C-alpha positions as CSV (number, residue, x, y, z in Angstrom):
1,M,-92.9,1.0,89.7
2,F,-94.4,-1.0,87.2
3,F,-97.0,0.1,83.5
4,D,-99.9,-1.1,82.1
5,S,-99.3,-0.2,78.2
6,V,-96.9,0.9,75.5
7,T,-98.6,4.0,75.4
8,D,-98.3,4.7,79.1
9,L,-94.6,5.9,77.8
10,P,-95.0,9.3,76.9
11,I,-97.0,9.6,79.7
12,L,-94.6,8.5,82.7
13,A,-91.5,9.6,80.7
14,R,-92.7,13.6,81.1
15,K,-92.9,13.3,84.4
16,T,-89.6,12.6,85.5
17,N,-87.0,13.7,84.4
18,F,-84.9,10.9,84.3
19,T,-86.7,7.4,83.2
20,I,-86.1,4.1,82.9
21,F,-88.3,1.8,81.1
22,A,-88.1,-2.0,80.4
23,V,-89.5,-2.2,77.3
24,D,-88.7,-3.7,73.4
25,S,-86.7,0.2,72.4
26,K,-88.5,-0.3,68.9
27,T,-92.5,-0.6,70.1
28,A,-90.7,2.5,72.7
29,K,-89.3,4.3,69.7
30,N,-92.1,4.0,67.9
31,V,-94.9,5.5,70.8
32,L,-92.1,8.4,72.3
33,E,-91.0,9.4,68.3
34,K,-95.1,9.3,67.0
35,T,-96.2,11.2,69.9
36,F,-92.8,13.9,71.0
37,K,-92.3,14.3,67.6
38,T,-89.4,17.0,66.3
39,A,-89.4,17.1,70.1
40,V,-87.5,14.2,70.4
41,I,-83.9,12.6,70.2
42,F,-82.9,9.6,70.1
43,L,-79.4,7.7,70.3
44,S,-79.1,4.3,69.2
45,P,-76.4,1.8,69.3
46,D,-73.3,1.2,66.1
47,E,-75.1,-1.0,63.5
48,K,-72.0,-2.4,63.2
49,T,-70.3,-2.9,66.9
50,N,-73.9,-2.9,69.0
51,K,-72.6,-0.4,71.4
52,I,-72.7,2.9,72.7
53,T,-69.5,4.4,72.6
54,V,-68.7,7.7,75.0
55,D,-67.7,9.7,71.9
56,M,-71.6,9.0,70.4
57,V,-72.7,9.9,73.9
58,R,-70.8,13.3,74.0
59,D,-72.8,14.0,70.3
60,F,-76.1,13.7,71.5
61,T,-76.1,16.0,75.2
62,T,-74.4,18.7,73.3
63,H,-78.5,19.2,72.0
64,A,-79.1,19.7,76.0
65,A,-76.9,22.4,75.9
66,T,-80.1,24.7,74.6
67,R,-82.1,26.3,76.8
68,D,-85.4,25.6,75.2
69,T,-88.4,26.7,77.4
70,S,-91.0,23.6,76.2
71,D,-90.6,19.7,77.1
72,R,-87.1,18.0,74.8
73,F,-86.6,14.5,74.9
74,F,-83.3,12.2,75.1
75,V,-84.1,9.1,74.6
76,V,-81.3,6.1,74.6
77,L,-82.5,3.4,73.0
78,N,-81.0,-0.9,73.6
79,A,-78.9,1.2,77.0
80,E,-77.3,-2.1,77.5
81,A,-75.0,-0.8,75.1
82,L,-73.7,1.8,76.8
83,N,-70.4,0.9,77.6
84,P,-69.0,2.3,80.9
85,P,-67.0,5.4,79.8
86,A,-70.5,6.2,78.0
87,E,-72.9,5.6,81.1
88,N,-70.6,8.0,83.2
89,A,-70.7,11.0,81.1
90,F,-74.2,10.5,80.1
91,L,-74.4,10.7,83.9
92,K,-73.4,14.5,84.1
93,C,-76.5,15.3,81.8
94,L,-78.7,13.3,85.1
95,E,-76.8,15.0,88.1
96,E,-77.9,18.1,87.2
97,P,-81.0,18.2,84.3
98,K,-82.5,20.8,83.1
99,P,-86.3,22.4,83.4
100,H,-88.3,20.5,80.1
101,H,-85.4,18.1,79.8
102,H,-87.0,14.4,80.0
103,Y,-84.1,11.3,79.9
104,V,-85.5,8.1,78.0
105,L,-82.7,5.0,79.0
106,V,-84.6,1.7,76.6
107,T,-83.9,-2.1,77.5
108,Q,-85.0,-5.2,77.8
109,M,-82.3,-5.5,80.8
110,P,-81.9,-2.6,83.6
111,S,-79.7,-5.4,85.6
112,A,-76.5,-4.1,82.7
113,L,-76.4,-0.3,83.3
114,L,-74.7,0.7,86.2
115,P,-76.3,0.9,89.8
116,T,-75.3,4.2,89.7
117,V,-77.8,5.3,87.2
118,L,-80.3,3.3,88.2
119,S,-80.3,4.6,91.8
120,R,-80.6,8.3,89.3
121,A,-83.8,6.7,87.3
122,Q,-87.6,5.7,88.5
123,V,-87.6,2.3,86.8
124,F,-90.4,1.1,84.8
125,Y,-91.5,-2.9,84.2
126,L,-93.9,-3.2,81.7
127,K,-96.3,-5.9,82.9
128,E,-98.0,-7.3,80.4
129,E,-94.4,-8.9,79.3
130,N,-93.5,-10.0,82.8
131,S,-89.8,-8.7,83.1
132,L,-89.9,-9.9,85.8
133,S,-90.5,-13.0,86.4
134,K,-88.4,-13.9,83.6
135,P,-85.6,-15.0,85.1
136,V,-81.8,-14.8,85.3
137,V,-80.2,-15.0,82.2
138,V,-76.7,-15.7,83.0
139,D,-73.8,-18.7,83.8
140,D,-75.2,-20.4,86.0
141,K,-71.7,-20.6,88.2
142,I,-72.2,-17.0,88.3
143,K,-75.6,-17.1,89.2
144,E,-74.8,-19.3,92.5
145,L,-72.0,-17.0,93.5
146,A,-75.0,-14.2,93.4
147,K,-76.9,-16.2,95.5
148,R,-74.4,-16.7,97.9
149,L,-73.9,-13.3,97.9
150,I,-77.3,-12.1,99.2
151,V,-77.8,-14.1,101.8
152,A,-74.0,-14.8,103.0
153,N,-73.4,-14.5,107.1
154,T,-70.1,-13.4,108.1
155,K,-68.4,-16.0,108.2
156,Q,-69.8,-17.0,104.1
157,L,-68.7,-13.5,103.4
158,I,-65.0,-14.3,103.4
159,E,-65.4,-17.5,102.1
160,L,-66.9,-16.2,99.5
161,A,-64.4,-13.1,99.4
162,N,-61.4,-14.9,99.4
163,E,-62.8,-17.5,96.5
164,L,-63.5,-14.8,94.2
165,S,-61.0,-13.0,95.2
166,K,-58.2,-15.9,94.0
167,K,-60.0,-16.2,90.6
168,K,-57.1,-15.0,88.3
169,D,-58.4,-13.9,85.4
170,N,-60.6,-10.9,84.5
171,T,-61.3,-10.8,88.4
172,R,-62.6,-7.5,88.8
173,E,-65.3,-8.3,85.8
174,Y,-66.1,-10.8,87.2
175,A,-66.5,-10.1,91.2
176,M,-68.8,-6.9,89.6
177,K,-70.9,-9.6,87.1
178,V,-71.2,-11.4,90.1
179,V,-72.8,-8.0,92.1
180,A,-75.0,-6.9,89.4
181,T,-76.6,-10.2,89.0
182,A,-76.9,-10.7,92.5
183,I,-78.5,-6.8,92.5
184,E,-81.0,-8.0,89.7
185,I,-82.2,-11.6,91.7
186,T,-82.6,-9.8,94.4
187,Y,-84.8,-6.5,92.7
188,K,-86.7,-9.6,90.9
189,T,-87.4,-11.6,94.4
190,Y,-88.4,-8.3,96.4
191,F,-91.8,-8.2,92.9
192,A,-92.1,-11.9,92.6
193,A,-92.2,-12.0,96.9
194,N,-93.1,-8.2,98.4
195,Q,-91.2,-9.3,100.8
196,E,-88.3,-5.8,102.0
197,K,-86.1,-8.5,104.1
198,F,-84.7,-8.6,99.9
199,L,-84.9,-4.6,99.3
200,N,-82.7,-4.3,102.1
201,K,-79.8,-5.7,100.7
202,L,-80.2,-3.0,97.7
203,P,-78.0,-0.5,99.7
204,N,-75.8,-2.0,100.2
205,L,-75.1,-4.5,96.2
206,L,-75.7,-0.2,95.1
207,T,-71.9,0.6,97.6
208,L,-70.1,-3.1,96.6
209,Y,-70.9,-2.3,93.4
210,E,-69.7,1.4,93.1
211,N,-66.8,0.7,94.6
212,L,-65.5,-2.5,92.6
213,Q,-65.9,0.0,89.8
214,K,-63.4,2.7,91.6
215,N,-61.3,-0.8,91.5
216,G,-61.4,-1.2,94.9
217,H,-59.7,-3.9,97.2
218,V,-62.6,-6.5,95.7
219,K,-61.9,-9.0,98.9
220,L,-62.7,-5.7,101.2
221,H,-65.5,-4.5,99.8
222,I,-67.2,-7.6,99.3
223,V,-66.4,-7.8,103.3
224,A,-67.5,-4.8,104.6
225,D,-69.8,-3.2,102.6
226,M,-72.9,-6.6,102.9
227,L,-71.9,-6.0,106.5
């Protein structure tokens, strides 16, 4: 979905328990801080490592233990800096959000987030920045494999699964990167072309990513989850 202006950020944040904004984090922070004042809590990457760790998330979510009777906003800036354990820790709050609690992730790279997180959120792209028209920034080989994954028939899926499973180093991580890129390409192609066939491929790609994340068999799941 799209929104027209950064001034819409607070309005959209109030309407849902969990929102992802594809927008510059500095801009989002200024608008949300000005609007929500003391009702907003921010989490930013560590300045030295540029990462958000599981311990940082746990400290952040302790503020959500209170029983608030008015709106509170928990905002993660540069959310792409969340590592997988941190995202999984954060996911616990998202699965059972408390009344009056609103969680907001701000990132210019939504596809860098786990599909389990994306599936629970309303994702908004700022029209002014043309986020969906920007090219996918990734290694050419990964992009080529991702495109093959999106359009592959049964025979081609088997060939692709064999190719990816033969990679000697970091096989699972490489396969997950290919799938994540395929998810991003599919999102952007759907919005650009407005064709349902691209949107229909997303559930399979999201399932595949989740199973690979759970240490599922790379070759088996590429074939089984995409058919």
